[in-house]
N, C-alpha and C positions, 0 to 999 in steps of 0.2 A: 118535488121529487127526490129524495134522498140519494146522495151517490154512494153511500157505504149499504144502504138497505138494497139498492138495486144494479149490483156489480154490473150483472150479465145485460141490461138495458145499455148501460153505459158504454160497456165494450162493444156491443154493437152498433151504438150510435156513431161510435168515434171509428169505428172499422168501416163503417159506410162512407163516412164522409171521406177518410184516407183514400179509399178505392178510386175515389175521382177527383180528389183533391190535390193529391201529392206531385211534388215538383219532379220532373224527370232528370233525377241527379244520376252522374254515369256511374256512380257504386250501387245504384237501385235497377236502372235499366239493363245493365249486363253486370249482375252481383258477383263477388268473389270472396272468398275469405281475406285475400291479401288486401283487395280494394276497400273493405270495410275496415280494415286496420287501420290503413293507411289514413282514410279520411276520417275515422273517429280521433286520430292524433291530432291530424291537420285542423279540424273543426275547434278544437279546443283554443280558446281566446281569439278564435278567427270566425268571421261573418262567412255565411256560405257562399255568398256571392263574390267575396274576395278571394276566398281558396280557390274556387273552380279552375282557373287558368293554370294556377299552380299544381293542382291536382293531374292535370291533363299533362302537363311538361314532365312531372315527376314519374307518371306511369310509362311516358316515352323512354326515359331514360332507365327507370328501374320497374322493369315489368311485373316482378314476382320477387317473391323472399330471396331468393338464390343471388339473382342480379341486385338486391341493395347489400345482401351481406358482403358479397366481393367487393363492393365498390369502396374508392378510398375515402375517408373522412371529409377530405377538403371537397371532393366532388358532392358529396352528400348536402354538406352546408351551403354549397354554392347554389343548389337546385331548391335550397329551402330560402335563399336569399329574398327579403322582401317580408316574409310572413311573420318575422319576430318570434320572440320566445323559443330561440334556438335550442334548447334543450329538449324541445320535442324532437328536433330533428336527429339528434344524437341517439336519443332514446330508442327512436324507430331504428337506427341503425343499429345498434346492439339488441334489439329485440329481434332481427330479422337475422342475425348471427348465431343467438342463441335457438332460434326457432328452426333453424335448418338443422342443427346439431341434435334438436331433441328427439328421441323415440321413446314412447310415443308422444304424439302433438298433443298439445292441450285442448279440450274438449268442453270444458266446463268453465264458469267463471273465477272460481276459486284458483284453477289451473293458470289462468290467464295472468293473475295477479301476481305470480311468481316472475312475470318477464318485465323487463325494464319499461318506467313510464306507465304502467299499467295499474290504475287504480279500481275501487269499487265501480264508479260509473263507467269506466271504459271496459273492463272485464264485462260488466252484464251485458252493455252495447254490443260488443263482438261476439260472445257465446249466443246471445238470443237472436241476433240479426242474422248471424252466419252459420251458426250450428243448432238453433232453435232451442238453446237451453231457457227454461222458465226462469229468468232473472230479469227484476225491474230495473229499469234506468232510472236513476234521480239526479238529475242538473238543475241548472236555474231555471230552465224552461218547465220542467216537471214541478219543481217546488211551487213556481208562480202559479201554475194550473191547479194544483192540489190546493194550496193555502186558499186561492178564490174560491173553489168549489166548495170547500168546508167551511167559509168564512173566518178562517183562522186568523185572527190581527195579532198574536203573541209576537212581541220584539225578540229579535235573535242577534246575537252578537255578530255572527258573519254567517257567512253561505254554509260552511260546515257543519255548522250547528243547525241550520235549518233543513239541510240534506239529511242530517240523521233523525231529525223530527219527522220528516214526512216519507221515510224509508217504509215504514209498517203500512201507511196507507197505500202508498205505490204497489206495495207487494199485495195489499187486499184486493187492489182493481185490476191487476195485472191479468189478461188473457193467457192462460197458460197454455193453451192450444195454438195458438200465433203470436207466441211472445216477441218476435222481431216486428212484427208488422205493428203488434201494439205500441211498442217502445217507439217506433219511428213515428207513428201517429201522434205520439204525445208530444214528442219532440218537433214536429210539424206544426202542430196545434199552436204550442207555445212560439214559435218563430213567426208564423204567419197570421195569427187570429189572436190569440191570448197572449198580446204583445204587453211588454213592460210598461209603457207611456201613454199607449193609445189601443187598449183593449177592443176588439171589434164584437163586441157581445151580440148586437143584432144579428150577425152571419154565423155565432159561433154553433156548431153542430152538437155540442152539449150543453147548452144553456139552460136546458129545463132541469139539469143537475145541480146549478150552479147558486149556492146560498148567497155568495156576496154581489152576483147581478142581480137577485131577487130584492135585496136590501140596499142597492146602491153604493156599495163599499169598495167596488174593483181596485180604484185608483190608488187605495192606501195599502192595498196587500198585495205581496207578503211585506211585513215591517223587519226589515233586515236593515242593520246598521253599517254604515260604509266607513271605511279609512279615511281619515282626514287628509285632504290635499296636501300635498307638500311641495312648495316652490322652489326650484333649483336653478342657479345660474352659472352657467360655464361660458369662460372665454377660449375661442378655439382660433387657430391659427392655420392660414393659407400661404404655403412657402412651395413654390415653382422653381425649378430651376434645371437648366440644362434638359428640358423635356421630361423631367421627373417631378412627381409630387412626393413630399415626406408625409408620411402617415403613421398612426401609433398601431401596434398590434395589440390586441386585449390577451392578457395571459390566459392560456388554455384551462387554468382551474379557477378562473374568473368565475362569478356566480351567475353573471349577466353577459352576453356577448361573446363568450370564450371563444378566442382563436380568430376573432373578426377583425377587421380596420377600421380604423375612424379617423379624423382629422385630429392632430394633437392638441391637448389642452395647454393653456399655459403652466399649469400646475405639474407638467411633466416635467418641467425645468427646473434647476435647483435656484435659479434666478429668473423672477418673471420679465421675459423681454418688454421692451418698451412698445407700447401700441401706438397705432395713430387712428387714420378713421377706418370704421367698421367696412366692411363688405357687403355684409348681409346680418339679418337676425332671424333664426328659424326655432320653432317650437316643435317639442314631441312630448309624448307620454309614455313612462314605463311603469306599469302598476299604478300606485297613488301618486307616483311623482309627475309634476309638470314643468319639465326642463325648457329653460329659455338659453339658447347657444347663438353668443355672438362670433363671427367669423372675421378675423382681422388678416390683411395681407402682413407679410413679413419678408423681408430679403435673407436669403442665405447667410450673408455676411454679419446679420445682426444676432447670430446664435453663439452663443460661447461654448457651447457643448453640446452633442448631440446623444442623448440617452440610449442604451442599447435597444429599448423596446420602439425606438422609432427606426422607420425604413423609407429609403427613397424608394418608389415606385414608378416606373416609364409610365407615361400617359396612355401609349397604346397597350400596356398590359393591365391596366385597371380592369377591365372586364373578366380577366382570369383570377383575380381575388376576390375573397368575398367581404363587400363592406356591409355596415349595417346599413338597413333600408333607408334610413334617412339621409343618412351621409352619402349613400349613392346617388340618390336624388340631388342633394344639394351639390356634389361633385359635378354631377353632369351640369348643373345650372351654372355655376361658377366657370367651368371650363367654356361652355358656350358663351358665356359673356367677356371671358377673357380674350376667346378667338374673334369675336366681332370687334373686339377694342382693339386687336393688333394689326 
């Protein structure tokens, strides 16, 4: 059965499955426009299971657009700490400030795109889910579903190129009567059944429309080229003195992790400090970078100078500042080890 020749049958099969299989997520069980906006920005680059506790904490502190708009930026970033890609938090903050000032409020996808951090996908998601506007969402999940349904093995240079290619198909199969439920069903299908590495074809509610399942080609579709992995090595310093920890504050105009604190790197000093035995070696990833960070202990007396972007933070005040997620974890580990050894 062809997808494009039977769009109504596809829509019905998808809707029937979603009605009984959807996860009881907080923005679905008690929906609101604000919850939809927050959930869509949080879900970018973050798995649902990871973001759920953050979403709950966020709603308790910022229950609506006005509360978020009135909050200081430091508080906003602090409540985002650990989710990564902090530009999303800054955009959400700016969006709330602009939204409360708007009259009339945005109600269609194009109007939402005028707000910070809102692109074609997010505007379609917000307007369709919260306002019943007939716009198809197209993200990685939807691309994967549509590519497999149509057995489209074309090679794409990146995800953006694939999104553009499959948008007409997404528009063609959109259920315009219930666009919000349809879009959420597509995203749910991609997240729980039509998965990237292990598609569950035997339980897929729309497998009868899937050309790649019929031909056994699902594993290789979609064919999207990925950026090459870049390996990065950073030497970090652990400097504790008089109940304080020396940290580096990243500039407010930095492209990544703006305004956050991390352990200082040896590159922050004009003269590289003499290093001894490492305390720990840690790893993390940012976009296509795989970063290996080795942390060395250093006595304050070994520093010839202290750059202006380095700050002494009292150990009992660490919870009040915004550390990057990995450095928050590593700092807690090292403090615990330091306490046990002393």
